[in-house]
C-alpha positions as CSV (number, residue, x, y, z in Angstrom):
1,M,-12.8,-8.0,14.5
2,A,-12.8,-5.9,11.3
3,N,-9.6,-4.1,12.0
4,R,-7.6,-7.3,12.6
5,V,-5.4,-8.7,9.8
6,T,-3.8,-12.1,9.9
7,R,-0.2,-12.4,8.8
8,I,1.7,-15.6,8.3
9,K,5.3,-15.8,9.5
10,Y,7.7,-17.8,7.3
11,P,11.3,-18.7,8.0
12,N,13.9,-16.0,7.7
13,R,11.5,-13.4,9.2
14,R,9.3,-13.3,6.1
15,I,5.8,-12.1,6.9
16,Y,2.9,-12.5,4.5
17,D,0.0,-10.1,4.7
18,T,-3.2,-12.0,3.9
19,E,-5.1,-8.8,3.3
20,L,-2.8,-7.5,0.7
21,S,-1.7,-10.9,-0.6
22,E,1.9,-10.0,-0.5
23,Y,5.0,-10.2,1.7
24,F,5.8,-7.0,3.6
25,P,9.0,-5.8,5.1
26,F,9.6,-6.4,8.8
27,S,10.2,-2.6,9.2
28,S,6.6,-1.8,8.1
29,I,5.2,-3.3,11.2
30,S,5.3,0.0,13.2
31,K,3.3,1.9,10.6
32,R,0.6,-0.8,10.6
33,V,0.4,-0.8,14.4
34,M,0.5,3.0,14.6
35,D,-2.4,3.1,12.1
36,G,-4.4,1.2,14.6
37,R,-4.3,-2.2,12.9
38,T,-4.5,-5.2,15.1
39,M,-2.2,-8.0,14.0
40,L,-2.4,-11.7,14.4
41,V,0.8,-13.4,13.2
42,V,0.7,-17.1,12.7
43,N,3.7,-19.4,12.4
44,H,3.5,-21.0,9.0
45,R,4.7,-24.4,10.1
46,T,3.1,-24.9,13.5
47,K,0.1,-22.6,13.1
48,D,0.9,-21.2,16.6
49,D,0.3,-17.6,17.4
50,A,3.7,-15.8,16.8
51,T,2.4,-12.2,17.3
52,R,4.3,-11.7,20.6
53,E,7.5,-13.0,19.2
54,V,7.3,-10.8,16.0
55,L,6.5,-7.7,17.9
56,T,9.1,-8.3,20.6
57,N,11.8,-8.8,17.8
58,F,10.6,-5.6,16.2
59,I,10.9,-3.6,19.4
60,L,14.3,-5.0,20.2
61,E,15.6,-4.3,16.7
62,K,14.1,-0.8,16.8
63,C,15.8,0.0,20.1
64,T,19.1,-1.3,18.9
65,L,19.0,0.8,15.7
66,D,17.9,3.9,17.7
67,K,21.0,3.5,20.0
68,Q,23.4,3.5,17.0
């Protein structure tokens, strides 16, 4: 899939974008998703798919900030 970018999740919520070869802020996830980019987030240590975990954390954080 050409529109899919793999990102690597490191400890302390650090996410590495393999397309841009740089770390990107957790908060920029929404822009990437809204731009129609499909993400695959892989846990650095275990190599397991961490996409659901990262997106769930983002949604929960966003909801919490919106309530404040």
